[in-house]
N, C-alpha and C positions, 0 to 999 in steps of 0.2 A: 633044571630049568635055566635057560640062559637069562642072566640078569645083567642089566646095565643101568648106570646112572650117569647121564651125560650133562656136562655144563658147557654151553657154548653161547657166549654173549649173554642173552637174557632168557634162555630156555633151559629147562631141566626136564629130563625124562626119567621116570622111575619105573623099572620093571618089577621090582620087589623090594620094598623097604626092609623086610625082615632079613633078606640075604645080604644087602649092602651094609646094613646097620644091625648086626646080630643082637645087640643088647635091646633093640626095640621090638624084637619078635613077640615077646610076651605082651607088650603094650598093644601092638597092632592087633593081635588075636583078641585081647580083652576088649578093645574098642569095638571090634566087629561084633562082639557079643553084647555090647552095651554096658560094660562094666570095666573098671580098671583095678587091677591088683598088682602088687609088687612081688608076687610069688614066683616069678620066673616065666619062661616061655610056656604058653598053653598048648594043649593038644588041639590042632585044628579040627579033628574029627569030633572031639568033645564039644567044641564051640558050635560046630554045625548042628549038633544034636540038641542044643538048648532051644527052648521055645522062643519064638520071635517076639512075643508079647509078654511083658512083665506086669505083675499086679500094680495098680496105681497106688501111690503112697501119698498120704495127706501131708499138707504143710506142717501140721502139728507133729506128725511122726518124724519128719525131717529135722525139725527144730530139736525135738527130744534126742534124736540120734546124735546130732552135733554137740549139744550140751553135755550129753553123757560122756562123750569122748574127751571133751575139754576138761570136765571134772576128773576124769581118769588120769589125764596128763598131770593135772595139779597134784593129785594124790601120789602118783608115781614119782614125781620130782619134789615132793614135799613143799609145794608152793601154796602160799596163802593168798587167795584172790583179793584184789582191791575191792573196796566198797562199791556198790552200784553207783554209776555216774548220775549226777543230778540232771534234771531236764535241760538246764542251760548247757552243761558239758556235752550231754548226749546229742542234742540236735546239731551242735557244731561238728562233732565227730562224724555223725551220720551223713551230713551234707557234704563234708569234705571227702569222705570215702566214696559216696555214691555218685554225686554230681560234680565233684571237683572244686567246689567253692563254698565259702561260708554262707549261711542262710541270711536272707534280707531281714531287716529289723521287724517288718510287719509280720513275717512268717514266724519269727521267734516269739513275738508277742501273742499271736493267736495260739501257738503251741503251748506256751506257758499258761495261758488262761483256760485251755481245754481240760475238762475234768474227766474225759473218757479214759477208762483204764487201757483201752486198746489204741491210744493215740500214737504210740511209738510204731506199732505195726502199720497203722493207717498212714503215717508219714512215710514209712519205707515204701509202701505201695505207691504213694504219690510220687516219690522221688524216682522210682523205677519207671514210671510213665513219663517222666520229664525228658525232653530231648537231650538235655545236658548229660543224662546218664549214658546215653549211647556215645556222645562225643567224648566224655571222660574216659570210659572204659575202652573205647577204640584207641585212644592215645596211650593209655596204660599198657594194653596188650601189644600194640605195635612196637612200643619201646622195649618191652620185655622180649619180643621175638626177634627183632632186627637191630635193636640198640637205638640210642638217641642220635648217633651219627650214622647216616645211611651208608652201608658198605657199597663197594663198586658193583655194578650190574645188579643192583637191587632196587626195586621200585617201591618207594615208601607209600605213594598214593595207592598203588595196587594192594599193598598189605592193609592199609587203612580201610579201603573199600571192602575187603573181605571181612574184617572185624565189624565194620559199621553195619553191614547186612546181618551178620551173625547176632549182634546184640539187638538190633532193631526187630528182627524176627524171633528173638528169644529161642534160638536154635539149641537143641541139647548139646551139652559140652562134649560128650563122647563123639558126636558127629563132627564138631568143629575141630577137635584134635586129630581125628582120623583124616580129615581133609588136609590138615597141615602136614602130617608126616607121610602122607601118600600122594602128595600133589604132583602133578605133571602139567607141562604146557608152557606157554609164554607168560612172563611175569606180569604183563599188563592185562592179559585176557583171563588169567586165573591168579588172583591175588595171593592165594595160599602158597603158591610156588615160592614166593619171596622168603618165606621162613627157611626153607632148605637152602636157598641160594645164599642167604646171610650166614649160614653155618659152613659154607664151602669156600671160605677165603684161603684155606690152606689145603695142601695135598696130604691129608692125614687119615685116609681110608674111613672117613665118617666118624672119627673120634670126637671132634667138636660137636657135630650134630647129635651124636648119641648122648654126650654129657649134658648138653643144653636141654634136650628133650626129656631125659629122665629127671633132671632137676626141676624143670618147669611143670611137668605134668604128672610126675610120680613123687616128687619131693625127695628124691634120692640123689645124693652126691656121688657121682662115678669118678673114680680116680684112675 
C-alpha cells in the first residue's frame, strides 16, 4: 500500500499510521479493537474477528481492578503505603487533581460535616460534572500533547477544542487516542491533527512521534 504523511503549512495527511510509525502498529490495532496492550503489533485479522461489543463492566469492578494492580506494584517493589489521607487532605487533593483548584471553604465545611460513608465517591461524581473538570483536563492534555509552548504550524486552540469536546462528551479513551494518532486534515478543522504536527518539528522519520505516543498512551519509554 502506498503510504504518505505530508506536512505542508498547517495540514497533515496520513495514509497509514502503522507504516510511517512502525512502533505504533500494535497500538493502532489494539485501539481499533477497543483495548490497549504493550505486547507488540497485533494481527489485523485477529482484531477483525473480535466481537464489536464487549461486556459492560461495573464501576466497582473497575475500582477493584485498579486497586489490585496498585497493591501488586507495592508488593513487587516492597513499598509500604502511606496511611489513608484525612478528609481535609483528601478533598484538597481531589479538587486539585480533578478541577485544578483548591476547594472553597463552604464546600470543605459541608464535606467534613457529612457522615455519609460514600461522601468521597459522591464528591468525585460532583467534581466530574463541574465545568472546571473539562477546562482543567483540556489544559492538562493539551500541554501533554503539544507542550506549554506552541510549536510552529500548530494550532493550540484546535488542540484544546478537540480535548474540550472529548471530556465534555465523556468519549471512550481508546477512541480519543485513535483519533490523535490517525488524524488527518487541516489543523483548525480537525483539532486532533495538531498532536502529530507538534511531533513533526524535525525530519526524524517519525521517531519523535513514536516515542511521545508510546510514552503518553502506553507508559513505555522508547529509546
